[in-house]
PDB file of N, H, CA, C and O in Angstrom:
ATOM      1  N   MET A   1       2.208  21.480  34.590  1.00  0.00           N
ATOM      2  CA  MET A   1       2.249  21.913  33.216  1.00  0.00           C
ATOM      3  C   MET A   1       3.693  21.802  32.723  1.00  0.00           C
ATOM      4  O   MET A   1       4.619  22.286  33.374  1.00  0.00           O
ATOM      5  N   ALA A   2       3.871  21.174  31.588  1.00  0.00           N
ATOM      6  H   ALA A   2       3.119  20.781  31.059  1.00  0.00           H
ATOM      7  CA  ALA A   2       5.196  20.989  31.016  1.00  0.00           C
ATOM      8  C   ALA A   2       5.635  22.257  30.286  1.00  0.00           C
ATOM      9  O   ALA A   2       4.821  22.963  29.690  1.00  0.00           O
ATOM     10  N   THR A   3       6.924  22.527  30.345  1.00  0.00           N
ATOM     11  H   THR A   3       7.585  21.953  30.829  1.00  0.00           H
ATOM     12  CA  THR A   3       7.478  23.671  29.611  1.00  0.00           C
ATOM     13  C   THR A   3       8.628  23.198  28.751  1.00  0.00           C
ATOM     14  O   THR A   3       9.212  22.142  28.998  1.00  0.00           O
ATOM     15  N   THR A   4       8.950  23.984  27.741  1.00  0.00           N
ATOM     16  H   THR A   4       8.476  24.842  27.540  1.00  0.00           H
ATOM     17  CA  THR A   4      10.053  23.672  26.850  1.00  0.00           C
ATOM     18  C   THR A   4      10.710  24.968  26.421  1.00  0.00           C
ATOM     19  O   THR A   4      10.186  26.048  26.694  1.00  0.00           O
ATOM     20  N   THR A   5      11.854  24.877  25.752  1.00  0.00           N
ATOM     21  H   THR A   5      12.280  23.999  25.531  1.00  0.00           H
ATOM     22  CA  THR A   5      12.614  26.044  25.329  1.00  0.00           C
ATOM     23  C   THR A   5      12.846  25.980  23.831  1.00  0.00           C
ATOM     24  O   THR A   5      13.054  24.901  23.276  1.00  0.00           O
ATOM     25  N   ILE A   6      12.811  27.125  23.177  1.00  0.00           N
ATOM     26  H   ILE A   6      12.641  28.001  23.627  1.00  0.00           H
ATOM     27  CA  ILE A   6      13.114  27.196  21.750  1.00  0.00           C
ATOM     28  C   ILE A   6      14.635  27.232  21.605  1.00  0.00           C
ATOM     29  O   ILE A   6      15.302  28.061  22.223  1.00  0.00           O
ATOM     30  N   SER A   7      15.179  26.330  20.785  1.00  0.00           N
ATOM     31  H   SER A   7      14.637  25.656  20.283  1.00  0.00           H
ATOM     32  CA  SER A   7      16.627  26.261  20.583  1.00  0.00           C
ATOM     33  C   SER A   7      17.082  27.385  19.645  1.00  0.00           C
ATOM     34  O   SER A   7      16.249  28.038  19.017  1.00  0.00           O
ATOM     35  N   PRO A   8      18.399  27.615  19.545  1.00  0.00           N
ATOM     36  CA  PRO A   8      18.909  28.624  18.607  1.00  0.00           C
ATOM     37  C   PRO A   8      18.512  28.339  17.151  1.00  0.00           C
ATOM     38  O   PRO A   8      18.513  29.246  16.318  1.00  0.00           O
ATOM     39  N   LYS A   9      18.175  27.081  16.846  1.00  0.00           N
ATOM     40  H   LYS A   9      18.174  26.345  17.522  1.00  0.00           H
ATOM     41  CA  LYS A   9      17.728  26.720  15.495  1.00  0.00           C
ATOM     42  C   LYS A   9      16.200  26.745  15.403  1.00  0.00           C
ATOM     43  O   LYS A   9      15.629  26.234  14.440  1.00  0.00           O
ATOM     44  N   TYR A  10      15.536  27.341  16.405  1.00  0.00           N
ATOM     45  H   TYR A  10      16.000  27.757  17.187  1.00  0.00           H
ATOM     46  CA  TYR A  10      14.074  27.458  16.472  1.00  0.00           C
ATOM     47  C   TYR A  10      13.384  26.096  16.535  1.00  0.00           C
ATOM     48  O   TYR A  10      12.282  25.933  16.012  1.00  0.00           O
ATOM     49  N   GLN A  11      14.019  25.136  17.164  1.00  0.00           N
ATOM     50  H   GLN A  11      14.914  25.268  17.589  1.00  0.00           H
ATOM     51  CA  GLN A  11      13.423  23.825  17.365  1.00  0.00           C
ATOM     52  C   GLN A  11      12.855  23.746  18.777  1.00  0.00           C
ATOM     53  O   GLN A  11      13.372  24.368  19.705  1.00  0.00           O
ATOM     54  N   VAL A  12      11.786  22.974  18.920  1.00  0.00           N
ATOM     55  H   VAL A  12      11.366  22.469  18.165  1.00  0.00           H
ATOM     56  CA  VAL A  12      11.132  22.803  20.217  1.00  0.00           C
ATOM     57  C   VAL A  12      11.051  21.316  20.518  1.00  0.00           C
ATOM     58  O   VAL A  12      10.652  20.529  19.660  1.00  0.00           O
ATOM     59  N   VAL A  13      11.426  20.927  21.728  1.00  0.00           N
ATOM     60  H   VAL A  13      11.750  21.566  22.425  1.00  0.00           H
ATOM     61  CA  VAL A  13      11.322  19.534  22.156  1.00  0.00           C
ATOM     62  C   VAL A  13      10.012  19.376  22.917  1.00  0.00           C
ATOM     63  O   VAL A  13       9.733  20.122  23.856  1.00  0.00           O
ATOM     64  N   ILE A  14       9.214  18.397  22.504  1.00  0.00           N
ATOM     65  H   ILE A  14       9.441  17.791  21.741  1.00  0.00           H
ATOM     66  CA  ILE A  14       7.963  18.106  23.204  1.00  0.00           C
ATOM     67  C   ILE A  14       8.320  17.206  24.389  1.00  0.00           C
ATOM     68  O   ILE A  14       8.925  16.151  24.198  1.00  0.00           O
ATOM     69  N   PRO A  15       7.956  17.606  25.602  1.00  0.00           N
ATOM     70  CA  PRO A  15       8.325  16.822  26.782  1.00  0.00           C
ATOM     71  C   PRO A  15       7.830  15.376  26.697  1.00  0.00           C
ATOM     72  O   PRO A  15       6.794  15.089  26.098  1.00  0.00           O
ATOM     73  N   LYS A  16       8.601  14.476  27.315  1.00  0.00           N
ATOM     74  H   LYS A  16       9.443  14.710  27.801  1.00  0.00           H
ATOM     75  CA  LYS A  16       8.329  13.043  27.231  1.00  0.00           C
ATOM     76  C   LYS A  16       6.938  12.671  27.719  1.00  0.00           C
ATOM     77  O   LYS A  16       6.264  11.855  27.090  1.00  0.00           O
ATOM     78  N   ASP A  17       6.494  13.255  28.833  1.00  0.00           N
ATOM     79  H   ASP A  17       7.041  13.917  29.344  1.00  0.00           H
ATOM     80  CA  ASP A  17       5.170  12.892  29.343  1.00  0.00           C
ATOM     81  C   ASP A  17       4.059  13.288  28.372  1.00  0.00           C
ATOM     82  O   ASP A  17       3.047  12.594  28.282  1.00  0.00           O
ATOM     83  N   VAL A  18       4.232  14.382  27.651  1.00  0.00           N
ATOM     84  H   VAL A  18       5.055  14.946  27.724  1.00  0.00           H
ATOM     85  CA  VAL A  18       3.248  14.810  26.651  1.00  0.00           C
ATOM     86  C   VAL A  18       3.289  13.874  25.444  1.00  0.00           C
ATOM     87  O   VAL A  18       2.244  13.479  24.929  1.00  0.00           O
ATOM     88  N   ARG A  19       4.498  13.518  24.990  1.00  0.00           N
ATOM     89  H   ARG A  19       5.347  13.839  25.408  1.00  0.00           H
ATOM     90  CA  ARG A  19       4.639  12.592  23.856  1.00  0.00           C
ATOM     91  C   ARG A  19       3.978  11.258  24.168  1.00  0.00           C
ATOM     92  O   ARG A  19       3.292  10.690  23.319  1.00  0.00           O
ATOM     93  N   GLU A  20       4.180  10.760  25.374  1.00  0.00           N
ATOM     94  H   GLU A  20       4.738  11.221  26.064  1.00  0.00           H
ATOM     95  CA  GLU A  20       3.593   9.469  25.749  1.00  0.00           C
ATOM     96  C   GLU A  20       2.077   9.566  25.875  1.00  0.00           C
ATOM     97  O   GLU A  20       1.363   8.650  25.468  1.00  0.00           O
ATOM     98  N   MET A  21       1.583  10.662  26.432  1.00  0.00           N
ATOM     99  H   MET A  21       2.163  11.407  26.762  1.00  0.00           H
ATOM    100  CA  MET A  21       0.144  10.829  26.614  1.00  0.00           C
ATOM    101  C   MET A  21      -0.577  10.888  25.258  1.00  0.00           C
ATOM    102  O   MET A  21      -1.683  10.366  25.120  1.00  0.00           O
ATOM    103  N   LEU A  22       0.059  11.530  24.251  1.00  0.00           N
ATOM    104  H   LEU A  22       0.957  11.954  24.363  1.00  0.00           H
ATOM    105  CA  LEU A  22      -0.549  11.685  22.924  1.00  0.00           C
ATOM    106  C   LEU A  22      -0.101  10.616  21.934  1.00  0.00           C
ATOM    107  O   LEU A  22      -0.511  10.629  20.773  1.00  0.00           O
ATOM    108  N   HIS A  23       0.745   9.684  22.393  1.00  0.00           N
ATOM    109  H   HIS A  23       1.078   9.673  23.335  1.00  0.00           H
ATOM    110  CA  HIS A  23       1.262   8.603  21.546  1.00  0.00           C
ATOM    111  C   HIS A  23       1.958   9.152  20.297  1.00  0.00           C
ATOM    112  O   HIS A  23       1.759   8.639  19.197  1.00  0.00           O
ATOM    113  N   LEU A  24       2.776  10.199  20.471  1.00  0.00           N
ATOM    114  H   LEU A  24       2.938  10.617  21.365  1.00  0.00           H
ATOM    115  CA  LEU A  24       3.514  10.787  19.355  1.00  0.00           C
ATOM    116  C   LEU A  24       4.748   9.950  19.060  1.00  0.00           C
ATOM    117  O   LEU A  24       5.397   9.434  19.970  1.00  0.00           O
ATOM    118  N   LYS A  25       5.062   9.825  17.782  1.00  0.00           N
ATOM    119  H   LYS A  25       4.535  10.244  17.043  1.00  0.00           H
ATOM    120  CA  LYS A  25       6.212   9.044  17.343  1.00  0.00           C
ATOM    121  C   LYS A  25       7.207   9.953  16.624  1.00  0.00           C
ATOM    122  O   LYS A  25       6.832  11.012  16.120  1.00  0.00           O
ATOM    123  N   SER A  26       8.448   9.549  16.579  1.00  0.00           N
ATOM    124  H   SER A  26       8.753   8.689  16.988  1.00  0.00           H
ATOM    125  CA  SER A  26       9.481  10.288  15.868  1.00  0.00           C
ATOM    126  C   SER A  26       9.132  10.358  14.383  1.00  0.00           C
ATOM    127  O   SER A  26       8.776   9.346  13.781  1.00  0.00           O
ATOM    128  N   GLY A  27       9.232  11.533  13.798  1.00  0.00           N
ATOM    129  H   GLY A  27       9.522  12.356  14.287  1.00  0.00           H
ATOM    130  CA  GLY A  27       8.934  11.706  12.382  1.00  0.00           C
ATOM    131  C   GLY A  27       7.471  12.001  12.093  1.00  0.00           C
ATOM    132  O   GLY A  27       7.115  12.284  10.949  1.00  0.00           O
ATOM    133  N   GLN A  28       6.619  11.941  13.106  1.00  0.00           N
ATOM    134  H   GLN A  28       6.908  11.711  14.036  1.00  0.00           H
ATOM    135  CA  GLN A  28       5.192  12.206  12.902  1.00  0.00           C
ATOM    136  C   GLN A  28       4.995  13.686  12.578  1.00  0.00           C
ATOM    137  O   GLN A  28       5.687  14.545  13.124  1.00  0.00           O
ATOM    138  N   LYS A  29       4.054  13.977  11.694  1.00  0.00           N
ATOM    139  H   LYS A  29       3.491  13.279  11.251  1.00  0.00           H
ATOM    140  CA  LYS A  29       3.758  15.344  11.287  1.00  0.00           C
ATOM    141  C   LYS A  29       2.808  16.003  12.277  1.00  0.00           C
ATOM    142  O   LYS A  29       1.920  15.358  12.834  1.00  0.00           O
ATOM    143  N   LEU A  30       3.012  17.303  12.485  1.00  0.00           N
ATOM    144  H   LEU A  30       3.734  17.827  12.033  1.00  0.00           H
ATOM    145  CA  LEU A  30       2.136  18.110  13.329  1.00  0.00           C
ATOM    146  C   LEU A  30       1.698  19.328  12.522  1.00  0.00           C
ATOM    147  O   LEU A  30       2.506  19.930  11.815  1.00  0.00           O
ATOM    148  N   THR A  31       0.433  19.688  12.626  1.00  0.00           N
ATOM    149  H   THR A  31      -0.223  19.199  13.200  1.00  0.00           H
ATOM    150  CA  THR A  31      -0.061  20.912  12.016  1.00  0.00           C
ATOM    151  C   THR A  31       0.115  22.028  13.032  1.00  0.00           C
ATOM    152  O   THR A  31      -0.197  21.858  14.210  1.00  0.00           O
ATOM    153  N   VAL A  32       0.620  23.181  12.570  1.00  0.00           N
ATOM    154  H   VAL A  32       0.874  23.320  11.613  1.00  0.00           H
ATOM    155  CA  VAL A  32       0.834  24.328  13.452  1.00  0.00           C
ATOM    156  C   VAL A  32      -0.283  25.333  13.192  1.00  0.00           C
ATOM    157  O   VAL A  32      -0.457  25.803  12.068  1.00  0.00           O
ATOM    158  N   VAL A  33      -1.038  25.659  14.242  1.00  0.00           N
ATOM    159  H   VAL A  33      -0.897  25.277  15.155  1.00  0.00           H
ATOM    160  CA  VAL A  33      -2.138  26.614  14.139  1.00  0.00           C
ATOM    161  C   VAL A  33      -1.885  27.723  15.166  1.00  0.00           C
ATOM    162  O   VAL A  33      -1.663  27.452  16.346  1.00  0.00           O
ATOM    163  N   VAL A  34      -1.923  28.978  14.695  1.00  0.00           N
ATOM    164  H   VAL A  34      -2.103  29.198  13.736  1.00  0.00           H
ATOM    165  CA  VAL A  34      -1.770  30.120  15.597  1.00  0.00           C
ATOM    166  C   VAL A  34      -3.117  30.817  15.683  1.00  0.00           C
ATOM    167  O   VAL A  34      -3.680  31.239  14.673  1.00  0.00           O
ATOM    168  N   LYS A  35      -3.626  30.930  16.902  1.00  0.00           N
ATOM    169  H   LYS A  35      -3.170  30.587  17.723  1.00  0.00           H
ATOM    170  CA  LYS A  35      -4.934  31.556  17.095  1.00  0.00           C
ATOM    171  C   LYS A  35      -4.908  32.351  18.390  1.00  0.00           C
ATOM    172  O   LYS A  35      -4.650  31.802  19.461  1.00  0.00           O
ATOM    173  N   GLY A  36      -5.171  33.619  18.289  1.00  0.00           N
ATOM    174  H   GLY A  36      -5.381  34.065  17.419  1.00  0.00           H
ATOM    175  CA  GLY A  36      -5.215  34.467  19.473  1.00  0.00           C
ATOM    176  C   GLY A  36      -3.880  34.533  20.203  1.00  0.00           C
ATOM    177  O   GLY A  36      -3.853  34.639  21.429  1.00  0.00           O
ATOM    178  N   GLY A  37      -2.780  34.472  19.470  1.00  0.00           N
ATOM    179  H   GLY A  37      -2.803  34.386  18.474  1.00  0.00           H
ATOM    180  CA  GLY A  37      -1.457  34.541  20.079  1.00  0.00           C
ATOM    181  C   GLY A  37      -1.000  33.246  20.722  1.00  0.00           C
ATOM    182  O   GLY A  37       0.017  33.230  21.416  1.00  0.00           O
ATOM    183  N   VAL A  38      -1.728  32.163  20.506  1.00  0.00           N
ATOM    184  H   VAL A  38      -2.554  32.176  19.942  1.00  0.00           H
ATOM    185  CA  VAL A  38      -1.383  30.860  21.074  1.00  0.00           C
ATOM    186  C   VAL A  38      -1.017  29.914  19.938  1.00  0.00           C
ATOM    187  O   VAL A  38      -1.727  29.842  18.935  1.00  0.00           O
ATOM    188  N   VAL A  39       0.089  29.187  20.092  1.00  0.00           N
ATOM    189  H   VAL A  39       0.665  29.245  20.907  1.00  0.00           H
ATOM    190  CA  VAL A  39       0.526  28.214  19.097  1.00  0.00           C
ATOM    191  C   VAL A  39      -0.003  26.841  19.499  1.00  0.00           C
ATOM    192  O   VAL A  39       0.243  26.370  20.609  1.00  0.00           O
ATOM    193  N   HIS A  40      -0.734  26.203  18.581  1.00  0.00           N
ATOM    194  H   HIS A  40      -0.934  26.585  17.679  1.00  0.00           H
ATOM    195  CA  HIS A  40      -1.270  24.862  18.811  1.00  0.00           C
ATOM    196  C   HIS A  40      -0.553  23.897  17.875  1.00  0.00           C
ATOM    197  O   HIS A  40      -0.452  24.165  16.677  1.00  0.00           O
ATOM    198  N   LEU A  41      -0.059  22.788  18.395  1.00  0.00           N
ATOM    199  H   LEU A  41      -0.141  22.570  19.367  1.00  0.00           H
ATOM    200  CA  LEU A  41       0.541  21.726  17.595  1.00  0.00           C
ATOM    201  C   LEU A  41      -0.450  20.568  17.582  1.00  0.00           C
ATOM    202  O   LEU A  41      -0.731  19.968  18.620  1.00  0.00           O
ATOM    203  N   ILE A  42      -0.977  20.259  16.399  1.00  0.00           N
ATOM    204  H   ILE A  42      -0.749  20.746  15.556  1.00  0.00           H
ATOM    205  CA  ILE A  42      -2.023  19.246  16.281  1.00  0.00           C
ATOM    206  C   ILE A  42      -1.487  18.067  15.489  1.00  0.00           C
ATOM    207  O   ILE A  42      -1.095  18.237  14.335  1.00  0.00           O
ATOM    208  N   PRO A  43      -1.458  16.863  16.082  1.00  0.00           N
ATOM    209  CA  PRO A  43      -0.958  15.692  15.354  1.00  0.00           C
ATOM    210  C   PRO A  43      -1.808  15.408  14.116  1.00  0.00           C
ATOM    211  O   PRO A  43      -3.037  15.416  14.177  1.00  0.00           O
ATOM    212  N   VAL A  44      -1.132  15.157  12.994  1.00  0.00           N
ATOM    213  H   VAL A  44      -0.133  15.151  12.945  1.00  0.00           H
ATOM    214  CA  VAL A  44      -1.813  14.789  11.754  1.00  0.00           C
ATOM    215  C   VAL A  44      -2.069  13.290  11.809  1.00  0.00           C
ATOM    216  O   VAL A  44      -1.151  12.500  12.028  1.00  0.00           O
ATOM    217  N   LYS A  45      -3.329  12.907  11.609  1.00  0.00           N
ATOM    218  H   LYS A  45      -4.075  13.549  11.431  1.00  0.00           H
ATOM    219  CA  LYS A  45      -3.692  11.491  11.644  1.00  0.00           C
ATOM    220  C   LYS A  45      -4.042  11.039  10.236  1.00  0.00           C
ATOM    221  O   LYS A  45      -4.639  11.800   9.475  1.00  0.00           O
ATOM    222  N   PRO A  46      -3.678   9.808   9.875  1.00  0.00           N
ATOM    223  CA  PRO A  46      -4.067   9.303   8.560  1.00  0.00           C
ATOM    224  C   PRO A  46      -5.587   9.162   8.483  1.00  0.00           C
ATOM    225  O   PRO A  46      -6.256   8.965   9.497  1.00  0.00           O
ATOM    226  N   LEU A  47      -6.113   9.263   7.277  1.00  0.00           N
ATOM    227  H   LEU A  47      -5.569   9.423   6.453  1.00  0.00           H
ATOM    228  CA  LEU A  47      -7.557   9.226   7.081  1.00  0.00           C
ATOM    229  C   LEU A  47      -8.188   7.945   7.623  1.00  0.00           C
ATOM    230  O   LEU A  47      -9.305   7.979   8.140  1.00  0.00           O
ATOM    231  N   ASN A  48      -7.483   6.811   7.511  1.00  0.00           N
ATOM    232  H   ASN A  48      -6.576   6.783   7.091  1.00  0.00           H
ATOM    233  CA  ASN A  48      -8.067   5.550   7.984  1.00  0.00           C
ATOM    234  C   ASN A  48      -8.176   5.499   9.516  1.00  0.00           C
ATOM    235  O   ASN A  48      -8.844   4.610  10.044  1.00  0.00           O
ATOM    236  N   ALA A  49      -7.547   6.418  10.231  1.00  0.00           N
ATOM    237  H   ALA A  49      -7.005   7.140   9.802  1.00  0.00           H
ATOM    238  CA  ALA A  49      -7.682   6.463  11.686  1.00  0.00           C
ATOM    239  C   ALA A  49      -9.085   6.908  12.099  1.00  0.00           C
ATOM    240  O   ALA A  49      -9.505   6.671  13.232  1.00  0.00           O
ATOM    241  N   PHE A  50      -9.812   7.557  11.177  1.00  0.00           N
ATOM    242  H   PHE A  50      -9.471   7.750  10.257  1.00  0.00           H
ATOM    243  CA  PHE A  50     -11.149   8.035  11.487  1.00  0.00           C
ATOM    244  C   PHE A  50     -12.232   7.022  11.132  1.00  0.00           C
ATOM    245  O   PHE A  50     -13.415   7.280  11.352  1.00  0.00           O
ATOM    246  N   LYS A  51     -11.843   5.880  10.590  1.00  0.00           N
ATOM    247  H   LYS A  51     -10.882   5.670  10.411  1.00  0.00           H
ATOM    248  CA  LYS A  51     -12.812   4.871  10.184  1.00  0.00           C
ATOM    249  C   LYS A  51     -13.616   4.396  11.401  1.00  0.00           C
ATOM    250  O   LYS A  51     -13.056   3.933  12.395  1.00  0.00           O
ATOM    251  N   GLY A  52     -14.944   4.525  11.292  1.00  0.00           N
ATOM    252  H   GLY A  52     -15.398   4.901  10.485  1.00  0.00           H
ATOM    253  CA  GLY A  52     -15.831   4.040  12.337  1.00  0.00           C
ATOM    254  C   GLY A  52     -16.078   4.986  13.484  1.00  0.00           C
ATOM    255  O   GLY A  52     -16.785   4.615  14.421  1.00  0.00           O
ATOM    256  N   PHE A  53     -15.529   6.204  13.466  1.00  0.00           N
ATOM    257  H   PHE A  53     -14.954   6.505  12.705  1.00  0.00           H
ATOM    258  CA  PHE A  53     -15.721   7.075  14.614  1.00  0.00           C
ATOM    259  C   PHE A  53     -17.120   7.683  14.673  1.00  0.00           C
ATOM    260  O   PHE A  53     -17.494   8.269  15.690  1.00  0.00           O
ATOM    261  N   LEU A  54     -17.895   7.553  13.598  1.00  0.00           N
ATOM    262  H   LEU A  54     -17.591   7.077  12.773  1.00  0.00           H
ATOM    263  CA  LEU A  54     -19.284   8.016  13.605  1.00  0.00           C
ATOM    264  C   LEU A  54     -20.262   6.851  13.637  1.00  0.00           C
ATOM    265  O   LEU A  54     -21.417   6.992  13.237  1.00  0.00           O
ATOM    266  N   LYS A  55     -19.805   5.717  14.106  1.00  0.00           N
ATOM    267  H   LYS A  55     -18.867   5.602  14.431  1.00  0.00           H
ATOM    268  CA  LYS A  55     -20.630   4.518  14.154  1.00  0.00           C
ATOM    269  C   LYS A  55     -21.908   4.780  14.951  1.00  0.00           C
ATOM    270  O   LYS A  55     -21.864   5.300  16.066  1.00  0.00           O
ATOM    271  N   GLY A  56     -23.037   4.413  14.362  1.00  0.00           N
ATOM    272  H   GLY A  56     -23.073   3.990  13.457  1.00  0.00           H
ATOM    273  CA  GLY A  56     -24.315   4.600  15.023  1.00  0.00           C
ATOM    274  C   GLY A  56     -24.964   5.945  14.763  1.00  0.00           C
ATOM    275  O   GLY A  56     -26.058   6.207  15.263  1.00  0.00           O
ATOM    276  N   MET A  57     -24.303   6.815  13.978  1.00  0.00           N
ATOM    277  H   MET A  57     -23.414   6.602  13.572  1.00  0.00           H
ATOM    278  CA  MET A  57     -24.860   8.132  13.683  1.00  0.00           C
ATOM    279  C   MET A  57     -26.060   8.004  12.746  1.00  0.00           C
ATOM    280  O   MET A  57     -26.017   7.239  11.782  1.00  0.00           O
ATOM    281  N   ASP A  58     -27.116   8.741  13.022  1.00  0.00           N
ATOM    282  H   ASP A  58     -27.151   9.362  13.805  1.00  0.00           H
ATOM    283  CA  ASP A  58     -28.307   8.744  12.177  1.00  0.00           C
ATOM    284  C   ASP A  58     -28.027   9.626  10.966  1.00  0.00           C
ATOM    285  O   ASP A  58     -27.848  10.834  11.118  1.00  0.00           O
ATOM    286  N   THR A  59     -27.986   9.053   9.777  1.00  0.00           N
ATOM    287  H   THR A  59     -28.132   8.072   9.653  1.00  0.00           H
ATOM    288  CA  THR A  59     -27.653   9.800   8.566  1.00  0.00           C
ATOM    289  C   THR A  59     -28.884  10.259   7.797  1.00  0.00           C
ATOM    290  O   THR A  59     -28.750  10.831   6.715  1.00  0.00           O
ATOM    291  N   THR A  60     -30.060  10.025   8.322  1.00  0.00           N
ATOM    292  H   THR A  60     -30.169   9.560   9.200  1.00  0.00           H
ATOM    293  CA  THR A  60     -31.256  10.502   7.636  1.00  0.00           C
ATOM    294  C   THR A  60     -31.377  12.006   7.835  1.00  0.00           C
ATOM    295  O   THR A  60     -30.989  12.540   8.874  1.00  0.00           O
ATOM    296  N   ASP A  61     -31.908  12.667   6.849  1.00  0.00           N
ATOM    297  H   ASP A  61     -32.224  12.233   6.005  1.00  0.00           H
ATOM    298  CA  ASP A  61     -32.149  14.115   6.888  1.00  0.00           C
ATOM    299  C   ASP A  61     -30.876  14.947   6.988  1.00  0.00           C
ATOM    300  O   ASP A  61     -30.932  16.095   7.428  1.00  0.00           O
ATOM    301  N   ILE A  62     -29.728  14.393   6.591  1.00  0.00           N
ATOM    302  H   ILE A  62     -29.683  13.460   6.234  1.00  0.00           H
ATOM    303  CA  ILE A  62     -28.512  15.205   6.567  1.00  0.00           C
ATOM    304  C   ILE A  62     -28.562  16.163   5.379  1.00  0.00           C
ATOM    305  O   ILE A  62     -28.258  17.348   5.514  1.00  0.00           O
ATOM    306  N   ARG A  63     -28.945  15.644   4.225  1.00  0.00           N
ATOM    307  H   ARG A  63     -29.192  14.681   4.115  1.00  0.00           H
ATOM    308  CA  ARG A  63     -29.100  16.466   3.024  1.00  0.00           C
ATOM    309  C   ARG A  63     -30.422  16.125   2.351  1.00  0.00           C
ATOM    310  O   ARG A  63     -30.935  15.012   2.469  1.00  0.00           O
ATOM    311  N   GLU A  64     -30.944  17.085   1.664  1.00  0.00           N
ATOM    312  H   GLU A  64     -30.528  17.989   1.569  1.00  0.00           H
ATOM    313  CA  GLU A  64     -32.141  16.850   0.876  1.00  0.00           C
ATOM    314  C   GLU A  64     -31.738  16.063  -0.369  1.00  0.00           C
ATOM    315  O   GLU A  64     -30.601  16.162  -0.830  1.00  0.00           O
ATOM    316  N   ASP A  65     -32.676  15.282  -0.912  1.00  0.00           N
ATOM    317  H   ASP A  65     -33.600  15.202  -0.537  1.00  0.00           H
ATOM    318  CA  ASP A  65     -32.397  14.505  -2.121  1.00  0.00           C
ATOM    319  C   ASP A  65     -32.029  15.404  -3.294  1.00  0.00           C
ATOM    320  O   ASP A  65     -31.231  15.006  -4.143  1.00  0.00           O
ATOM    321  N   GLU A  66     -32.598  16.619  -3.360  1.00  0.00           N
ATOM    322  H   GLU A  66     -33.247  16.942  -2.671  1.00  0.00           H
ATOM    323  CA  GLU A  66     -32.296  17.526  -4.474  1.00  0.00           C
ATOM    324  C   GLU A  66     -30.848  18.015  -4.424  1.00  0.00           C
ATOM    325  O   GLU A  66     -30.287  18.364  -5.463  1.00  0.00           O
ATOM    326  N   GLU A  67     -30.245  18.046  -3.261  1.00  0.00           N
ATOM    327  H   GLU A  67     -30.701  17.762  -2.418  1.00  0.00           H
ATOM    328  CA  GLU A  67     -28.885  18.555  -3.110  1.00  0.00           C
ATOM    329  C   GLU A  67     -27.830  17.510  -3.446  1.00  0.00           C
ATOM    330  O   GLU A  67     -26.650  17.851  -3.527  1.00  0.00           O
ATOM    331  N   ARG A  68     -28.201  16.276  -3.640  1.00  0.00           N
ATOM    332  H   ARG A  68     -29.160  15.999  -3.574  1.00  0.00           H
ATOM    333  CA  ARG A  68     -27.234  15.223  -3.905  1.00  0.00           C
ATOM    334  C   ARG A  68     -26.738  15.249  -5.300  1.00  0.00           C
ATOM    335  O   ARG A  68     -25.913  14.417  -5.676  1.00  0.00           O
TER     336      ARG A  68
END
């Protein structure tokens, strides 16, 4: 498990092995979520990165025609 230290300027360095595993780049945005006393850093992905991730999904019966 990788560890890091908070600097006097409250900055945190993400360890190299974690950056490489998640393909993080310099300047990339991260969303900070605090839940149950745990800080989660979630990489922000552009909307076009999700294109095709539901390929093959059955879209029938998702909504009723009256709700459209």
